[in-house]
TORKEPA-807609 format. One record per residue (C-alpha): residue in three letters; z negated, y negated, x negated. Coordinates in nm, 2 decimals. Last residue first. Example, Ala and Ser with C-alpha at 12.3 -4.5 7.8 and 13.67 -1.06 7.14 Angstrom:
<pts>
[pt 'ser', [-0.71, 0.11, -1.37]]
[pt 'ala', [-0.78, 0.45, -1.23]]
</pts>
This chain:
<pts>
[pt 'ala', [-0.98, 0.07, -0.93]]
[pt 'thr', [-0.89, 0.33, -1.19]]
[pt 'pro', [-1.20, 0.55, -1.14]]
[pt 'ala', [-1.13, 0.56, -0.76]]
[pt 'phe', [-1.40, 0.38, -0.57]]
[pt 'glu', [-1.71, 0.59, -0.47]]
[pt 'glu', [-1.83, 0.56, -0.12]]
[pt 'pro', [-2.13, 0.33, -0.07]]
[pt 'ala', [-2.48, 0.47, -0.03]]
[pt 'trp', [-2.69, 0.43, 0.29]]
[pt 'asp', [-3.05, 0.52, 0.31]]
[pt 'leu', [-3.13, 0.19, 0.50]]
[pt 'leu', [-3.06, 0.26, 0.86]]
[pt 'ser', [-3.14, 0.63, 0.88]]
[pt 'ala', [-3.44, 0.57, 0.67]]
[pt 'met', [-3.58, 0.30, 0.89]]
[pt 'ala', [-3.74, 0.54, 1.14]]
[pt 'ala', [-3.92, 0.72, 0.85]]
[pt 'leu', [-4.06, 0.39, 0.72]]
[pt 'gln', [-4.19, 0.30, 1.07]]
[pt 'ala', [-4.35, 0.64, 1.11]]
[pt 'ser', [-4.53, 0.59, 0.78]]
[pt 'ala', [-4.66, 0.25, 0.89]]
[pt 'pro', [-4.84, 0.41, 1.18]]
[pt 'thr', [-4.75, 0.32, 1.55]]
[pt 'arg', [-5.07, 0.26, 1.74]]
[pt 'arg', [-5.03, -0.12, 1.77]]
[pt 'met', [-4.67, -0.06, 1.88]]
[pt 'val', [-4.77, 0.17, 2.16]]
[pt 'ala', [-5.02, -0.07, 2.29]]
[pt 'asp', [-4.77, -0.36, 2.29]]
[pt 'arg', [-4.52, -0.16, 2.48]]
[pt 'leu', [-4.77, -0.05, 2.74]]
[pt 'ala', [-4.89, -0.41, 2.79]]
[pt 'val', [-4.53, -0.53, 2.81]]
[pt 'leu', [-4.46, -0.27, 3.07]]
[pt 'pro', [-4.76, -0.36, 3.28]]
[pt 'arg', [-4.68, -0.74, 3.25]]
[pt 'ala', [-4.32, -0.72, 3.35]]
[pt 'ser', [-4.11, -0.92, 3.09]]
[pt 'leu', [-3.95, -0.67, 2.86]]
[pt 'gln', [-3.72, -0.85, 2.62]]
[pt 'gly', [-3.83, -0.68, 2.30]]
[pt 'ala', [-3.80, -0.34, 2.45]]
[pt 'arg', [-3.45, -0.41, 2.58]]
[pt 'gly', [-3.36, -0.55, 2.24]]
[pt 'met', [-3.47, -0.24, 2.06]]
[pt 'ser', [-3.26, -0.03, 2.29]]
[pt 'arg', [-2.95, -0.25, 2.21]]
[pt 'ala', [-3.02, -0.22, 1.84]]
[pt 'arg', [-3.04, 0.16, 1.87]]
[pt 'ala', [-2.71, 0.18, 2.05]]
[pt 'ala', [-2.55, -0.05, 1.78]]
[pt 'ile', [-2.70, 0.17, 1.50]]
[pt 'arg', [-2.56, 0.49, 1.65]]
[pt 'gln', [-2.23, 0.32, 1.70]]
[pt 'thr', [-2.22, 0.20, 1.34]]
[pt 'arg', [-2.29, 0.54, 1.20]]
[pt 'pro', [-2.05, 0.74, 1.42]]
[pt 'arg', [-1.76, 0.49, 1.37]]
[pt 'arg', [-1.79, 0.43, 0.99]]
[pt 'leu', [-1.72, 0.75, 0.79]]
[pt 'ala', [-1.49, 0.92, 1.04]]
[pt 'asp', [-1.29, 0.60, 1.10]]
[pt 'tyr', [-1.26, 0.54, 0.73]]
[pt 'arg', [-1.14, 0.90, 0.69]]
[pt 'arg', [-0.88, 0.85, 0.96]]
[pt 'leu', [-0.76, 0.55, 0.77]]
[pt 'asp', [-0.64, 0.78, 0.49]]
[pt 'ala', [-0.58, 0.55, 0.19]]
[pt 'asp', [-0.63, 0.85, -0.04]]
[pt 'thr', [-0.85, 0.69, -0.31]]
[pt 'ala', [-0.86, 0.32, -0.36]]
[pt 'leu', [-0.78, 0.25, 0.01]]
[pt 'val', [-1.07, 0.47, 0.11]]
[pt 'ala', [-1.31, 0.29, -0.13]]
[pt 'gly', [-1.20, -0.05, 0.00]]
[pt 'leu', [-1.25, 0.06, 0.36]]
[pt 'thr', [-1.61, 0.18, 0.27]]
[pt 'ala', [-1.71, -0.15, 0.09]]
[pt 'ala', [-1.57, -0.36, 0.38]]
[pt 'asp', [-1.74, -0.15, 0.65]]
[pt 'glu', [-2.07, -0.16, 0.47]]
[pt 'leu', [-2.04, -0.54, 0.45]]
[pt 'ala', [-1.98, -0.55, 0.83]]
[pt 'gln', [-2.27, -0.32, 0.88]]
[pt 'cys', [-2.50, -0.56, 0.70]]
[pt 'ala', [-2.37, -0.85, 0.90]]
[pt 'gly', [-2.47, -0.69, 1.23]]
[pt 'gln', [-2.78, -0.51, 1.10]]
[pt 'gly', [-3.07, -0.74, 1.18]]
[pt 'leu', [-3.22, -0.47, 1.40]]
[pt 'asp', [-3.23, -0.68, 1.72]]
[pt 'pro', [-2.92, -0.88, 1.65]]
[pt 'thr', [-2.72, -0.72, 1.93]]
[pt 'met', [-2.42, -0.53, 1.82]]
[pt 'ala', [-2.04, -0.59, 1.77]]
[pt 'his', [-1.89, -0.26, 1.67]]
[pt 'ala', [-1.52, -0.28, 1.58]]
[pt 'ala', [-1.42, -0.64, 1.61]]
[pt 'asp', [-1.79, -0.73, 1.52]]
[pt 'gly', [-1.74, -0.59, 1.17]]
[pt 'val', [-1.43, -0.41, 1.07]]
[pt 'leu', [-1.12, -0.27, 1.25]]
[pt 'ala', [-0.83, -0.08, 1.09]]
[pt 'ile', [-0.46, -0.10, 1.17]]
[pt 'arg', [-0.16, 0.07, 1.01]]
[pt 'gly', [-0.14, 0.34, 1.28]]
[pt 'ala', [-0.46, 0.32, 1.48]]
[pt 'thr', [-0.81, 0.28, 1.35]]
[pt 'phe', [-1.16, 0.22, 1.48]]
[pt 'arg', [-1.15, 0.48, 1.75]]
[pt 'pro', [-1.29, 0.56, 2.09]]
[pt 'leu', [-1.48, 0.23, 2.10]]
[pt 'ala', [-1.86, 0.23, 2.19]]
[pt 'pro', [-1.93, -0.06, 2.43]]
[pt 'leu', [-1.94, -0.39, 2.25]]
[pt 'asp', [-2.22, -0.64, 2.23]]
[pt 'tyr', [-2.31, -0.97, 2.38]]
[pt 'ile', [-2.59, -1.23, 2.33]]
[pt 'asp', [-2.56, -1.57, 2.48]]
[pt 'his', [-2.55, -1.81, 2.19]]
[pt 'arg', [-2.73, -2.13, 2.13]]
[pt 'leu', [-2.73, -2.33, 1.81]]
[pt 'val', [-2.99, -2.60, 1.74]]
[pt 'ala', [-2.89, -2.83, 1.45]]
[pt 'ala', [-2.81, -3.14, 1.66]]
[pt 'pro', [-3.16, -3.13, 1.81]]
[pt 'asp', [-3.32, -3.15, 1.47]]
[pt 'ala', [-3.62, -2.93, 1.44]]
[pt 'ala', [-3.95, -3.04, 1.28]]
[pt 'glu', [-4.14, -3.02, 1.60]]
[pt 'leu', [-4.00, -2.67, 1.65]]
[pt 'leu', [-4.15, -2.56, 1.32]]
[pt 'ala', [-4.48, -2.72, 1.40]]
[pt 'pro', [-4.50, -2.53, 1.73]]
[pt 'ile', [-4.42, -2.20, 1.56]]
[pt 'pro', [-4.65, -2.23, 1.26]]
[pt 'ala', [-4.89, -2.14, 1.42]]
[pt 'his', [-4.93, -1.92, 1.74]]
[pt 'trp', [-4.76, -1.98, 2.06]]
[pt 'his', [-4.85, -2.27, 2.29]]
[pt 'ala', [-4.54, -2.49, 2.23]]
[pt 'phe', [-4.31, -2.18, 2.27]]
[pt 'arg', [-4.13, -2.23, 2.60]]
[pt 'glu', [-4.16, -2.60, 2.63]]
[pt 'arg', [-4.05, -2.66, 2.27]]
[pt 'leu', [-3.75, -2.43, 2.31]]
[pt 'glu', [-3.65, -2.60, 2.63]]
[pt 'ala', [-3.67, -2.94, 2.47]]
[pt 'leu', [-3.46, -2.82, 2.18]]
[pt 'glu', [-3.19, -2.70, 2.42]]
[pt 'asp', [-3.20, -3.01, 2.63]]
[pt 'asn', [-3.15, -3.23, 2.33]]
[pt 'met', [-2.84, -3.04, 2.24]]
[pt 'arg', [-2.72, -3.05, 2.60]]
[pt 'val', [-2.76, -3.42, 2.62]]
[pt 'phe', [-2.56, -3.47, 2.29]]
[pt 'ser', [-2.28, -3.24, 2.43]]
[pt 'ala', [-2.26, -3.45, 2.75]]
[pt 'ala', [-2.23, -3.77, 2.54]]
[pt 'val', [-1.96, -3.62, 2.33]]
[pt 'asp', [-1.77, -3.50, 2.64]]
[pt 'asp', [-1.80, -3.85, 2.80]]
[pt 'his', [-1.68, -4.02, 2.48]]
[pt 'gly', [-1.35, -3.82, 2.47]]
[pt 'glu', [-1.19, -3.51, 2.32]]
[pt 'ala', [-1.52, -3.39, 2.17]]
[pt 'gly', [-1.57, -3.07, 2.36]]
[pt 'gly', [-1.92, -2.93, 2.34]]
[pt 'arg', [-2.04, -2.77, 2.03]]
[pt 'val', [-2.40, -2.70, 2.09]]
[pt 'gly', [-2.48, -2.59, 2.44]]
[pt 'ala', [-2.35, -2.23, 2.39]]
[pt 'val', [-2.20, -2.12, 2.06]]
[pt 'gly', [-1.94, -1.86, 2.13]]
[pt 'asn', [-2.06, -1.50, 2.14]]
[pt 'gly', [-1.90, -1.45, 2.47]]
[pt 'val', [-1.91, -1.67, 2.78]]
[pt 'gly', [-1.85, -2.03, 2.85]]
[pt 'ser', [-2.03, -2.36, 2.78]]
[pt 'gly', [-2.25, -2.37, 3.10]]
[pt 'ser', [-2.57, -2.34, 2.91]]
[pt 'ala', [-2.68, -2.03, 3.11]]
[pt 'ala', [-2.35, -1.86, 3.02]]
[pt 'ala', [-2.50, -1.52, 3.12]]
[pt 'pro', [-2.82, -1.53, 3.32]]
[pt 'ala', [-3.14, -1.57, 3.11]]
[pt 'asn', [-3.40, -1.35, 2.93]]
[pt 'ala', [-3.52, -1.55, 2.63]]
[pt 'thr', [-3.46, -1.53, 2.26]]
[pt 'ala', [-3.57, -1.74, 1.95]]
[pt 'phe', [-3.46, -1.79, 1.60]]
[pt 'cys', [-3.59, -2.00, 1.31]]
[pt 'tyr', [-3.47, -2.03, 0.95]]
[pt 'val', [-3.70, -2.22, 0.73]]
[pt 'arg', [-3.60, -2.48, 0.46]]
[pt 'gly', [-3.77, -2.46, 0.12]]
[pt 'asp', [-3.43, -2.42, -0.07]]
[pt 'ala', [-3.46, -2.03, -0.09]]
[pt 'leu', [-3.50, -1.98, 0.28]]
[pt 'pro', [-3.82, -1.91, 0.47]]
[pt 'ala', [-3.81, -1.67, 0.77]]
[pt 'phe', [-3.89, -1.74, 1.13]]
[pt 'gly', [-3.90, -1.54, 1.46]]
[pt 'phe', [-3.95, -1.61, 1.82]]
[pt 'arg', [-3.93, -1.37, 2.12]]
[pt 'gln', [-3.89, -1.40, 2.50]]
[pt 'gly', [-3.92, -1.18, 2.81]]
[pt 'arg', [-4.30, -1.15, 2.79]]
[pt 'gly', [-4.40, -1.22, 2.43]]
[pt 'trp', [-4.29, -1.08, 2.10]]
[pt 'thr', [-4.34, -1.26, 1.77]]
[pt 'glu', [-4.14, -1.22, 1.45]]
[pt 'gly', [-4.27, -1.31, 1.11]]
[pt 'phe', [-4.21, -1.43, 0.75]]
[pt 'glu', [-4.47, -1.62, 0.55]]
[pt 'thr', [-4.40, -1.89, 0.29]]
[pt 'val', [-4.39, -2.20, 0.50]]
[pt 'pro', [-4.43, -2.53, 0.32]]
[pt 'glu', [-4.57, -2.82, 0.52]]
[pt 'ser', [-4.36, -3.09, 0.68]]
[pt 'pro', [-4.10, -2.83, 0.78]]
[pt 'thr', [-3.73, -2.86, 0.70]]
[pt 'val', [-3.56, -2.67, 0.98]]
[pt 'val', [-3.27, -2.42, 1.03]]
[pt 'thr', [-3.18, -2.33, 1.39]]
[pt 'arg', [-3.10, -2.05, 1.61]]
[pt 'trp', [-3.13, -2.00, 1.99]]
[pt 'ala', [-3.06, -1.68, 2.18]]
[pt 'thr', [-2.97, -1.58, 2.53]]
[pt 'tyr', [-3.07, -1.26, 2.71]]
[pt 'gly', [-2.93, -1.00, 2.94]]
[pt 'ala', [-2.73, -0.80, 2.68]]
[pt 'tyr', [-2.39, -0.92, 2.82]]
[pt 'arg', [-2.13, -0.65, 2.76]]
[pt 'pro', [-1.80, -0.72, 2.57]]
[pt 'glu', [-1.48, -0.62, 2.77]]
[pt 'val', [-1.24, -0.40, 2.59]]
[pt 'glu', [-0.87, -0.44, 2.65]]
[pt 'gly', [-0.67, -0.18, 2.45]]
[pt 'ala', [-0.84, 0.03, 2.18]]
[pt 'val', [-0.64, 0.00, 1.86]]
[pt 'ala', [-0.37, -0.26, 1.95]]
[pt 'arg', [-0.61, -0.45, 2.15]]
[pt 'arg', [-0.85, -0.46, 1.85]]
[pt 'val', [-0.62, -0.71, 1.67]]
[pt 'val', [-0.70, -0.98, 1.92]]
[pt 'ser', [-1.07, -0.95, 1.87]]
[pt 'arg', [-1.32, -1.09, 2.12]]
[pt 'ile', [-1.62, -0.96, 1.92]]
[pt 'gly', [-1.49, -1.09, 1.60]]
[pt 'asp', [-1.16, -1.13, 1.42]]
[pt 'ala', [-1.20, -0.88, 1.13]]
[pt 'gly', [-0.90, -0.67, 1.24]]
[pt 'val', [-0.75, -0.54, 0.92]]
[pt 'val', [-0.37, -0.49, 0.91]]
[pt 'leu', [-0.23, -0.25, 0.65]]
[pt 'glu', [0.12, -0.22, 0.50]]
[pt 'ala', [0.18, -0.57, 0.63]]
[pt 'his', [0.45, -0.74, 0.83]]
[pt 'arg', [0.43, -1.11, 0.92]]
[pt 'glu', [0.55, -1.32, 1.21]]
[pt 'gly', [0.53, -1.70, 1.26]]
[pt 'val', [0.30, -2.00, 1.23]]
[pt 'thr', [0.04, -1.92, 1.50]]
[pt 'thr', [0.05, -1.56, 1.40]]
[pt 'val', [0.23, -1.25, 1.52]]
[pt 'val', [0.15, -0.93, 1.32]]
[pt 'arg', [0.37, -0.63, 1.26]]
[pt 'gly', [0.19, -0.35, 1.08]]
[pt 'ser', [0.34, -0.07, 1.29]]
[pt 'glu', [0.03, -0.04, 1.50]]
[pt 'glu', [0.10, -0.38, 1.64]]
[pt 'ala', [-0.08, -0.71, 1.62]]
[pt 'ala', [-0.10, -1.02, 1.84]]
[pt 'thr', [-0.22, -1.38, 1.83]]
[pt 'val', [-0.34, -1.41, 1.47]]
[pt 'gly', [-0.46, -1.76, 1.38]]
[pt 'val', [-0.36, -1.97, 1.08]]
[pt 'gly', [-0.57, -2.28, 1.01]]
[pt 'ser', [-0.71, -2.14, 0.68]]
[pt 'arg', [-0.51, -1.91, 0.46]]
[pt 'leu', [-0.76, -1.73, 0.22]]
[pt 'val', [-0.60, -1.53, -0.06]]
[pt 'gly', [-0.43, -1.84, -0.21]]
[pt 'asp', [-0.67, -1.90, -0.49]]
[pt 'pro', [-0.85, -1.58, -0.60]]
[pt 'leu', [-1.16, -1.47, -0.41]]
[pt 'ala', [-1.51, -1.48, -0.55]]
[pt 'asp', [-1.55, -1.84, -0.42]]
[pt 'arg', [-1.50, -1.73, -0.06]]
[pt 'leu', [-1.76, -1.46, -0.08]]
[pt 'ile', [-2.02, -1.69, -0.24]]
[pt 'ala', [-1.94, -1.96, 0.01]]
[pt 'met', [-1.98, -1.73, 0.30]]
[pt 'leu', [-2.32, -1.61, 0.17]]
[pt 'glu', [-2.44, -1.96, 0.13]]
[pt 'ala', [-2.32, -2.06, 0.48]]
[pt 'arg', [-2.51, -1.76, 0.62]]
[pt 'his', [-2.83, -1.88, 0.46]]
[pt 'val', [-3.00, -1.60, 0.27]]
[pt 'val', [-3.29, -1.37, 0.34]]
[pt 'ile', [-3.36, -1.06, 0.12]]
[pt 'pro', [-3.45, -0.70, 0.16]]
[pt 'glu', [-3.59, -0.52, -0.15]]
[pt 'gly', [-3.51, -0.16, -0.22]]
[pt 'phe', [-3.53, 0.16, -0.01]]
[pt 'arg', [-3.84, 0.36, -0.11]]
[pt 'glu', [-4.03, 0.12, -0.34]]
[pt 'arg', [-3.93, -0.19, -0.14]]
[pt 'leu', [-4.04, -0.04, 0.19]]
[pt 'ala', [-4.36, 0.09, 0.04]]
[pt 'ala', [-4.45, -0.26, -0.08]]
[pt 'ala', [-4.35, -0.43, 0.24]]
[pt 'asp', [-4.58, -0.20, 0.45]]
[pt 'val', [-4.48, -0.36, 0.78]]
[pt 'arg', [-4.73, -0.41, 1.05]]
[pt 'leu', [-4.66, -0.38, 1.42]]
[pt 'leu', [-4.85, -0.56, 1.70]]
[pt 'pro', [-5.06, -0.80, 1.50]]
[pt 'arg', [-5.24, -1.07, 1.68]]
[pt 'gly', [-5.07, -1.42, 1.66]]
[pt 'ala', [-5.15, -1.53, 2.01]]
[pt 'ala', [-4.79, -1.48, 2.12]]
[pt 'asp', [-4.80, -1.12, 2.00]]
[pt 'arg', [-4.71, -1.02, 1.64]]
[pt 'ile', [-4.44, -0.83, 1.47]]
[pt 'gly', [-4.42, -0.75, 1.10]]
[pt 'gly', [-4.54, -0.97, 0.81]]
[pt 'ser', [-4.19, -0.96, 0.65]]
[pt 'ala', [-4.17, -1.02, 0.28]]
[pt 'asp', [-3.80, -1.09, 0.28]]
[pt 'ala', [-3.73, -1.17, -0.08]]
[pt 'val', [-3.56, -1.51, -0.11]]
[pt 'ala', [-3.19, -1.57, -0.15]]
[pt 'arg', [-2.96, -1.78, -0.38]]
[pt 'ala', [-3.00, -1.56, -0.69]]
[pt 'arg', [-2.98, -1.24, -0.48]]
[pt 'val', [-2.63, -1.35, -0.35]]
[pt 'glu', [-2.52, -1.41, -0.71]]
[pt 'ala', [-2.64, -1.06, -0.82]]
[pt 'gly', [-2.47, -0.89, -0.53]]
[pt 'val', [-2.13, -1.04, -0.58]]
[pt 'gly', [-1.93, -0.76, -0.73]]
[pt 'leu', [-1.80, -0.59, -0.41]]
[pt 'val', [-2.00, -0.28, -0.50]]
[pt 'asp', [-2.31, -0.49, -0.55]]
[pt 'leu', [-2.25, -0.65, -0.21]]
[pt 'ala', [-2.24, -0.30, -0.05]]
[pt 'arg', [-2.57, -0.21, -0.22]]
[pt 'ile', [-2.71, -0.54, -0.08]]
[pt 'ala', [-2.61, -0.44, 0.27]]
[pt 'asn', [-2.79, -0.11, 0.25]]
[pt 'pro', [-3.10, -0.29, 0.11]]
[pt 'trp', [-3.13, -0.52, 0.41]]
[pt 'leu', [-2.97, -0.86, 0.43]]
[pt 'ser', [-3.15, -1.08, 0.68]]
[pt 'leu', [-2.94, -1.38, 0.75]]
[pt 'gly', [-3.03, -1.74, 0.82]]
[pt 'ser', [-2.84, -1.96, 1.04]]
[pt 'gly', [-2.53, -2.17, 1.08]]
[pt 'val', [-2.39, -2.50, 0.96]]
[pt 'ala', [-2.16, -2.54, 0.67]]
[pt 'ala', [-1.85, -2.61, 0.89]]
[pt 'gln', [-1.55, -2.39, 0.85]]
[pt 'glu', [-1.23, -2.58, 0.80]]
[pt 'ala', [-0.89, -2.50, 0.95]]
[pt 'val', [-1.03, -2.24, 1.19]]
[pt 'arg', [-0.77, -1.97, 1.26]]
[pt 'glu', [-0.85, -1.77, 0.95]]
[pt 'leu', [-0.58, -1.55, 0.80]]
[pt 'val', [-0.69, -1.35, 0.49]]
[pt 'val', [-0.42, -1.21, 0.26]]
[pt 'pro', [-0.52, -0.92, 0.04]]
[pt 'arg', [-0.32, -0.77, -0.24]]
[pt 'lys', [-0.42, -0.41, -0.33]]
[pt 'gly', [-0.59, -0.27, -0.64]]
[pt 'ala', [-0.88, -0.12, -0.47]]
[pt 'arg', [-1.11, -0.39, -0.61]]
[pt 'leu', [-0.89, -0.64, -0.45]]
[pt 'val', [-0.91, -0.47, -0.11]]
[pt 'ala', [-1.29, -0.47, -0.14]]
[pt 'leu', [-1.30, -0.84, -0.21]]
[pt 'ala', [-1.07, -0.90, 0.09]]
[pt 'thr', [-1.29, -0.68, 0.30]]
[pt 'ala', [-1.59, -0.90, 0.21]]
[pt 'leu', [-1.40, -1.21, 0.32]]
[pt 'gly', [-1.30, -1.05, 0.66]]
[pt 'gly', [-1.65, -0.91, 0.73]]
[pt 'ile', [-1.83, -1.23, 0.65]]
[pt 'gly', [-1.59, -1.45, 0.84]]
[pt 'gly', [-1.23, -1.52, 0.75]]
[pt 'gly', [-1.06, -1.33, 1.04]]
[pt 'ala', [-0.74, -1.13, 1.05]]
[pt 'ile', [-0.69, -0.95, 0.72]]
[pt 'leu', [-0.34, -0.87, 0.61]]
[pt 'val', [-0.33, -0.61, 0.33]]
[pt 'glu', [-0.02, -0.64, 0.12]]
[pt 'asp', [0.07, -0.35, -0.12]]
[pt 'met', [0.00, 0.00, 0.00]]
</pts>
């Protein structure tokens, strides 16, 4: 194979381009957005993802811009422990998880690519199993087409037909704040039908996220995993004003929901900038019958968009990239890529959805039962449960790659 055309310049697409280069092929990444803004959120990268980054040659640089994720486990709204994490045992058995800003990771991946690989401002509008791709600037033909174009993938239609994403039943807010006092702890807190988490970043800022049960498209900005209530249309002054109101409303809602939760949650929200609050309704994909067809392969959210409840969405996209690169470097049999990736990612997606349902319970008796079970779960059981997630090793590249 020579040219590998990758639709989508997100984490999965850029990582796949690096893997394609390692396999001795020529990647071309088409990204419909002309210029990606440096906004976003924090990312937890678990040891399985870090192994994938090492294979792609950027692991050391990502570690240098990240902080170790010394999670304190899960607490209730009053700050009482529900589930403790033995961080030392986790590091010893699986390796050290880290937290990095999404924009930092994207910049590292982009900078590792040769000039000309990333073509911004070019979208893919159709793809065929033959390798023919229709773009916003014309047609292209490639030996391999990789769909890395997200949960509402265009490329996926050629593999699995029309697939409707499923609403998970809750919405999520994300923001990055600069607190008045340093925050060094990590944590996630579960209440009734809502959750809040926070993690320090390497530059002293803190990544915050929150969830709450809500109807789909509660913000009125559409459906899917698009930002809700943040990026309103800016075609005219009325749209800009409406967008500004929505941003202030989002932060006001967060403060109202979580003002009485344990420290440092109220202080973090007081430090938040309304313009930096992102809101998404959470969707995932049903299990696809295949990830490949003809000369097409899917990676990341295009293949297995999952809820964020295990922190594995980006991690699995990085695994996809490393695995696809290894397959291309050996026999280039896309059926082997499908066999390696589809069962694992679909198990993890189902597990994430189940975790989300537990986290979003709102009926008092069920919440009380959930909390009691969590308090009685030993740390050894937690580590055993994490093994299937974190005990992943990348496929070997060919010796000549």
